[in-house]
C-alpha positions as CSV (number, residue, x, y, z in Angstrom):
1,X,-52.8,-2.0,-65.9
2,X,-50.1,-0.4,-68.1
3,X,-52.9,2.5,-68.9
4,X,-53.7,3.6,-65.8
5,X,-50.0,4.0,-64.3
6,X,-49.0,5.7,-67.6
7,X,-52.2,8.0,-66.7
8,X,-50.7,7.9,-62.7
9,X,-47.0,9.1,-63.6
10,X,-48.4,11.2,-66.6
11,X,-50.9,13.3,-63.8
12,X,-48.1,13.0,-60.9
13,X,-45.3,14.5,-63.5
14,X,-47.9,17.6,-64.7
15,X,-48.6,18.5,-60.7
16,X,-45.3,18.1,-59.5
17,X,-43.8,19.9,-62.4
18,X,-46.6,22.8,-62.7
19,X,-46.9,23.3,-59.3
20,X,-43.5,23.1,-58.2
21,X,-42.4,25.8,-60.7
22,X,-45.1,28.1,-58.8
23,X,-44.1,26.8,-55.0
24,X,-40.1,26.7,-56.0
25,X,-39.2,29.0,-59.1
26,X,-41.6,31.2,-59.6
27,X,-41.0,33.8,-56.6
28,X,-37.1,33.5,-56.4
29,X,-36.1,37.8,-56.0
30,X,-34.4,39.1,-59.4
31,X,-34.2,34.9,-60.8
32,X,-38.1,34.1,-60.5
33,X,-39.8,32.3,-63.7
34,X,-43.0,34.6,-62.8
35,X,-46.4,33.8,-64.1
36,X,-44.5,33.4,-67.9
37,X,-42.4,30.3,-66.5
38,X,-45.1,28.9,-64.6
39,X,-47.2,28.7,-67.4
40,X,-44.5,27.4,-69.2
41,X,-43.5,25.1,-67.4
42,X,-47.4,23.2,-67.3
43,X,-46.9,23.1,-70.9
44,X,-43.9,21.0,-71.2
45,X,-45.3,18.4,-68.7
46,X,-47.9,17.6,-71.0
47,X,-45.8,17.6,-73.9
48,X,-42.6,15.7,-72.1
49,X,-45.5,13.1,-71.1
50,X,-47.5,13.2,-74.3
51,X,-44.3,11.9,-76.3
52,X,-43.4,9.6,-73.2
53,X,-46.6,7.8,-72.1
54,X,-49.2,8.9,-74.5
55,X,-49.2,5.7,-76.5
56,X,-49.8,3.8,-73.5
57,X,-53.2,5.4,-72.3
58,X,-53.9,8.3,-74.7
59,X,-51.9,10.4,-72.3
60,X,-55.2,12.4,-70.6
61,X,-53.6,13.2,-67.3
62,X,-56.9,15.4,-66.2
63,X,-60.2,13.9,-65.8
64,X,-62.2,16.8,-67.7
65,X,-60.1,16.0,-71.0
66,X,-61.3,12.0,-70.3
67,X,-64.5,12.9,-70.5
68,X,-64.0,15.3,-73.3
69,X,-62.4,12.5,-75.4
70,X,-65.9,10.4,-74.4
71,X,-68.1,13.2,-75.7
72,X,-65.9,13.2,-78.8
73,X,-66.4,9.6,-79.4
74,X,-62.7,9.0,-78.6
75,X,-62.6,6.9,-75.3
76,X,-64.8,4.2,-73.9
77,X,-67.4,5.3,-70.8
78,X,-66.6,2.3,-68.9
79,X,-63.0,3.4,-68.3
80,X,-63.6,7.0,-67.1
81,X,-63.4,6.0,-63.7
82,X,-60.2,4.1,-63.3
83,X,-59.2,7.2,-65.5
84,X,-60.4,9.6,-63.1
85,X,-58.8,7.8,-60.2
86,X,-55.5,6.6,-61.0
87,X,-55.1,10.6,-62.3
88,X,-56.3,11.7,-58.9
89,X,-54.1,9.6,-57.0
90,X,-50.9,10.9,-58.9
91,X,-51.6,14.3,-58.4
92,X,-52.3,13.4,-54.7
93,X,-48.7,11.8,-54.7
94,X,-46.6,14.5,-56.3
95,X,-48.6,17.0,-53.9
96,X,-47.2,15.0,-50.9
97,X,-43.8,15.0,-52.5
98,X,-44.0,18.5,-52.8
99,X,-45.0,19.1,-49.6
100,X,-42.5,17.1,-48.0
101,X,-39.8,19.1,-50.3
102,X,-41.5,22.5,-48.6
103,X,-40.9,21.2,-45.1
104,X,-37.7,20.3,-45.5
105,X,-36.7,24.3,-46.4
106,X,-35.6,26.0,-42.9
107,X,-37.9,29.1,-43.0
108,X,-41.3,26.2,-43.7
109,X,-44.0,27.1,-40.8
110,X,-46.8,25.5,-43.0
111,X,-49.8,26.2,-45.5
112,X,-51.1,29.5,-44.7
113,X,-54.7,28.7,-46.4
114,X,-56.1,32.7,-45.6
115,X,-53.8,33.5,-48.7
116,X,-54.8,33.1,-52.5
117,X,-52.8,30.8,-54.6
118,X,-51.8,28.9,-51.3
119,X,-49.8,25.4,-52.3
120,X,-50.3,26.8,-56.0
121,X,-54.3,25.9,-55.0
122,X,-57.2,27.4,-57.4
123,X,-60.0,29.8,-56.0
124,X,-61.9,32.9,-56.8
125,X,-63.3,35.8,-55.0
126,X,-60.6,36.4,-52.2
127,X,-58.7,33.5,-53.0
128,X,-58.7,34.0,-57.0
129,X,-55.0,35.9,-57.4
130,X,-56.8,39.1,-58.3
131,X,-59.9,39.4,-56.9
132,X,-62.0,37.5,-59.8
133,X,-65.7,36.5,-58.6
134,X,-67.1,33.2,-59.1
135,X,-68.9,33.6,-61.6
136,X,-65.7,35.1,-63.7
137,X,-63.8,31.9,-62.6
138,X,-66.3,29.4,-64.0
139,X,-67.0,31.3,-67.2
140,X,-62.6,31.5,-67.6
141,X,-62.5,27.5,-66.7
142,X,-65.5,26.3,-68.8
143,X,-64.2,28.5,-72.0
144,X,-60.4,27.8,-71.4
145,X,-61.1,24.1,-70.8
146,X,-63.8,24.0,-73.8
147,X,-60.8,25.4,-76.2
148,X,-58.4,23.2,-74.9
149,X,-60.3,19.9,-75.5
150,X,-61.1,21.1,-79.1
151,X,-57.0,21.8,-79.5
152,X,-56.5,18.2,-78.1
153,X,-59.7,16.7,-80.4
154,X,-58.3,18.2,-83.3
155,X,-54.3,17.4,-82.8
156,X,-55.0,14.3,-82.4
157,X,-57.7,13.5,-85.0
158,X,-56.8,10.7,-87.8
159,X,-57.2,13.6,-90.6
160,X,-54.1,15.5,-88.4
161,X,-50.3,15.4,-88.5
162,X,-50.5,13.4,-85.1
163,X,-46.6,13.3,-85.0
164,X,-47.0,17.0,-83.5
165,X,-50.4,16.3,-81.6
166,X,-48.3,16.8,-78.3
167,X,-46.1,20.0,-79.0
168,X,-50.1,21.5,-80.1
169,X,-51.1,20.5,-76.8
170,X,-48.4,21.3,-74.7
171,X,-48.3,25.3,-76.1
172,X,-51.9,25.4,-76.0
173,X,-51.9,24.3,-72.1
174,X,-49.0,26.6,-71.7
175,X,-51.5,29.4,-73.0
176,X,-54.2,29.0,-71.0
177,X,-51.8,29.3,-68.1
178,X,-50.6,32.8,-69.7
179,X,-54.4,33.8,-69.6
180,X,-56.0,32.7,-66.1
181,X,-53.4,31.9,-63.6
182,X,-54.7,36.0,-62.6
183,X,-58.0,34.8,-62.6
184,X,-58.2,31.2,-60.7
185,X,-54.7,30.0,-60.5
186,X,-55.4,27.7,-63.3
187,X,-56.8,24.7,-63.0
188,X,-58.5,22.8,-66.2
189,X,-58.2,20.2,-64.6
190,X,-59.8,18.6,-61.6
191,X,-57.2,16.2,-60.3
192,X,-54.8,19.3,-60.2
193,X,-57.0,21.2,-58.2
194,X,-57.9,18.2,-55.8
195,X,-54.4,17.5,-55.2
196,X,-53.6,20.7,-54.0
197,X,-56.5,21.7,-52.2
198,X,-56.5,18.3,-50.0
199,X,-53.2,20.5,-48.6
200,X,-54.5,23.2,-48.2
201,X,-57.8,22.8,-46.6
202,X,-60.1,25.6,-45.7
203,X,-61.8,27.8,-48.3
204,X,-59.8,26.2,-50.9
205,X,-61.0,23.0,-50.3
206,X,-64.7,24.6,-50.4
207,X,-64.3,26.4,-53.4
208,X,-63.2,22.9,-55.4
209,X,-66.4,22.1,-57.0
210,X,-65.9,24.7,-59.4
211,X,-62.6,23.3,-60.5
212,X,-64.6,20.0,-60.9
213,X,-67.5,21.3,-62.7
214,X,-66.6,24.0,-64.4
215,X,-63.7,22.1,-66.7
216,X,-65.8,18.9,-67.3
217,X,-68.8,20.5,-68.6
218,X,-66.4,22.5,-70.8
219,X,-64.7,19.6,-72.2
220,X,-68.0,17.6,-72.6
221,X,-69.5,20.5,-74.6
222,X,-66.4,20.3,-76.7
223,X,-66.5,17.1,-77.4
224,X,-70.0,17.5,-78.8
225,X,-69.0,20.1,-81.0
226,X,-66.0,18.6,-82.5
227,X,-67.9,15.2,-82.9
228,X,-70.9,17.1,-84.2
229,X,-69.7,20.3,-86.3
230,X,-66.0,20.3,-86.7
231,X,-65.0,16.5,-87.3
232,X,-63.8,15.2,-90.7
233,X,-65.5,12.0,-91.6
234,X,-63.9,11.4,-95.6
235,X,-61.2,12.4,-97.1
């Protein structure tokens, strides 16, 4: 149960910190943090929770990461479903908190689910921040999640310097967001996408399949690549 609570709190912090920065701080005139700030916020959430609770659960905070670690031989298949449920509940709890806070603003009139990126949701086509197609979104999410898992698997390898793993992983997620916020508003994390899409509804919710399929496939491919091509088995 400690592992599952760690995954809950880690995913909660990722969604609250990352999506919260996009919702509350990104667009303030002259003072807003913009895309770069949101990218850094997502990276910092993973970095801080990797050191806070990573020693308890492994610090996945993302169903795709759990699948990738399983494919790489680092995670037991029987723990996949409990981890994913905990991650999704953590993300939903964070989204509910964000919605509650937004509702406290005088000018808030509800979420406009006809706009790209509404409530920090992910999307493609008309719901991509810059109008990228479904195919472009799928490729971006697949490739970026694949490299994210390669970073995770390499940084946490028994022959790597594990003390710096959280920094590498957090900066890796920052770079991923710097690349892909204009494409899909960046997922690489099905729990993060689900939490926002459920509150937005409409077309962003119907597009959610892509933000489960592409990241999980990319993560699984990375797991097999690292295990069979890159992993060093002896000094």
